Structures are given as structure tokens and as C-alpha cells.
NUDREN-743844 format. One record per residue (C-alpha): y, z negated, x. Coordinates in steps of 0.02 Angstrom, whole numbers. Last residue first. Example, Ala and Ser with C-alpha at 12.3 -4.5 7.8 and 13.67 -1.06 7.14 Angstrom:
BEGIN
LOVEX      y      z      x
LOVEX    -53   -357    684
LOVEX   -225   -390    615
This chain:
BEGIN
LOVEX      y      z      x
LOVEX   2817  -8703  12359
LOVEX   2693  -8682  12499
LOVEX   2510  -8693  12456
LOVEX   2376  -8819  12500
LOVEX   2198  -8791  12557
LOVEX   2090  -8943  12587
LOVEX   1989  -9026  12723
LOVEX   1924  -9203  12745
LOVEX   1853  -9257  12913
LOVEX   1752  -9417  12927
LOVEX   1731  -9516  13088
LOVEX   1760  -9689  13014
LOVEX   1933  -9690  13097
LOVEX   1985  -9549  12980
LOVEX   2035  -9367  13011
LOVEX   2127  -9263  12879
LOVEX   2120  -9073  12895
LOVEX   2242  -8953  12813
LOVEX   2226  -8766  12785
LOVEX   2389  -8688  12728
LOVEX   2402  -8552  12596
LOVEX   2569  -8458  12582
LOVEX   2651  -8449  12410
LOVEX   2820  -8510  12472
LOVEX   2844  -8511  12660
LOVEX   2841  -8653  12786
LOVEX   2835  -8601  12967
LOVEX   2717  -8708  13069
LOVEX   2776  -8700  13250
LOVEX   2832  -8879  13262
LOVEX   2726  -8989  13152
LOVEX   2769  -9013  12968
LOVEX   2851  -9178  12924
LOVEX   2741  -9301  12830
LOVEX   2736  -9357  12648
LOVEX   2593  -9462  12578
LOVEX   2578  -9480  12390
LOVEX   2478  -9606  12291
LOVEX   2309  -9671  12240
LOVEX   2222  -9832  12292
LOVEX   2044  -9862  12231
LOVEX   1985  -9928  12399
LOVEX   2137  -9959  12511
LOVEX   2224  -9815  12601
LOVEX   2280  -9851  12779
LOVEX   2394  -9729  12871
LOVEX   2399  -9747  13060
LOVEX   2535  -9681  13176
LOVEX   2535  -9839  13284
LOVEX   2720  -9883  13266
LOVEX   2736  -9796  13097
LOVEX   2603  -9906  13016
LOVEX   2596  -9830  12842
LOVEX   2515  -9926  12700
LOVEX   2441  -9854  12541
LOVEX   2378  -9988  12422
LOVEX   2511  -9966  12288
LOVEX   2586  -9792  12281
LOVEX   2717  -9700  12381
LOVEX   2700  -9656  12564
LOVEX   2808  -9605  12711
LOVEX   2750  -9525  12872
LOVEX   2864  -9494  13022
LOVEX   2751  -9592  13142
LOVEX   2611  -9480  13081
LOVEX   2674  -9335  13187
LOVEX   2577  -9184  13124
LOVEX   2437  -9102  13223
LOVEX   2428  -8912  13229
LOVEX   2264  -8829  13173
LOVEX   2340  -8748  13018
LOVEX   2410  -8915  12964
LOVEX   2323  -9059  13050
LOVEX   2321  -9242  13000
LOVEX   2268  -9380  13121
LOVEX   2239  -9568  13120
LOVEX   2194  -9594  12937
LOVEX   2118  -9765  12904
LOVEX   2019  -9767  12743
LOVEX   1985  -9938  12667
LOVEX   1809  -9971  12600
LOVEX   1715  -9932  12439
LOVEX   1760  -9749  12414
LOVEX   1874  -9663  12288
LOVEX   2021  -9664  12408
LOVEX   2155  -9559  12323
LOVEX   2276  -9426  12385
LOVEX   2426  -9324  12327
LOVEX   2480  -9249  12493
LOVEX   2657  -9183  12524
LOVEX   2674  -9085  12686
LOVEX   2854  -9065  12742
LOVEX   2977  -8931  12796
LOVEX   3111  -8990  12675
LOVEX   3140  -8831  12573
LOVEX   2962  -8766  12597
LOVEX   2877  -8923  12532
LOVEX   2695  -8889  12575
LOVEX   2585  -8940  12430
LOVEX   2467  -9068  12351
LOVEX   2445  -9034  12163
LOVEX   2261  -8993  12195
LOVEX   2219  -9177  12227
LOVEX   2144  -9233  12391
LOVEX   2003  -9356  12362
LOVEX   1959  -9470  12507
LOVEX   1793  -9560  12520
LOVEX   1788  -9721  12620
LOVEX   1628  -9804  12670
LOVEX   1508  -9937  12606
LOVEX   1330  -9934  12671
LOVEX   1318 -10111  12740
LOVEX   1399 -10204  12596
LOVEX   1248 -10262  12498
LOVEX   1165 -10171  12355
LOVEX   1159  -9984  12326
LOVEX   1236  -9967  12498
LOVEX   1125  -9828  12560
LOVEX   1046  -9940  12693
LOVEX   1010 -10081  12568
LOVEX    935  -9963  12441
LOVEX    824  -9882  12573
LOVEX    763 -10052  12635
LOVEX    722 -10112  12458
LOVEX    633  -9949  12413
LOVEX    531  -9957  12574
LOVEX    480 -10137  12539
LOVEX    423 -10097  12361
LOVEX    325  -9944  12422
LOVEX    235 -10047  12556
LOVEX    193 -10184  12431
LOVEX    120 -10056  12309
LOVEX     18  -9972  12447
LOVEX    -56 -10139  12502
LOVEX   -101 -10188  12322
LOVEX   -184 -10020  12288
LOVEX   -284 -10033  12449
LOVEX   -345 -10207  12405
LOVEX   -397 -10148  12231
LOVEX   -499 -10005  12306
LOVEX   -578 -10118  12439
LOVEX   -644 -10237  12304
LOVEX   -572 -10411  12309
LOVEX   -695 -10548  12349
LOVEX   -866 -10623  12309
LOVEX  -1015 -10621  12426
LOVEX  -1194 -10624  12362
């Protein structure tokens, strides 16, 4: 008589190993462990506004993600702003005015101020749709009001 593992027990072991491997791969891809899945995640605070008196967009922003966010384009009402005029306050927010890139480190929070594009008339109480584009391919949108 032959001795060995019954086919039922062998099947249970194979299924258990397959599930363990799939959980490990999914966790690695989603960034639960390891650095592969880390990305930026920008939070635009509701106290952001269009400064009517100075013709500027003032963004209160934070990177709540795990990697730096590199902003290469901001639009107000579909018109692109000139990022070479940007200024920033807050630790971990760096403006490269020669390249027009704003870098926000993970966990950094502060204010970015940019001049409004030509053709965007600032008025108090008016809603403006803004879009922020990052090098990672993400687009963040928000509505801000003139004041």
C-alpha cells in the first residue's frame, strides 16, 4: 500500500500558497510595504482664493502623499498661469522660477501665490475652477472664490 498526502490536503496546501503569494504581490504593488506604490496626493484647502486686489491666485495646499509633488502647470478657468512668477511660503515647498516647477515635499503645507493669467478678470464672489497638473500625471481640481 502506498503512503502519501491525500489529494484533498494537497489541493488545500496549493490554494493556501497561491493566496499568500497573491496577497504579497498585491500589497507590494499598492505600496503597503516597499516604496514602489508611493505617489503624491495634494490637498487644496477651502481657504484658497483669488485675490481680487492683486490679481493673484492664493492656494493653501498640502502634500499628504508619500513622494514629492512636482507641479508643472496650474490653470484658472482653463487659462494657464505663469509659474515663473510663483512665490511660496511654508517649509518643504520650493519654487524653481527658471523652469516653472513647484515641488512640494511629502507632508509639506503652505501657500503658493501666482499671478492670474491674462484674460481672467478677478471679481469678488465669483467662482473660479482651478486645475493643478503634476509630473506624475495627476490632475487636482478645486473651486476657489474671489475676495
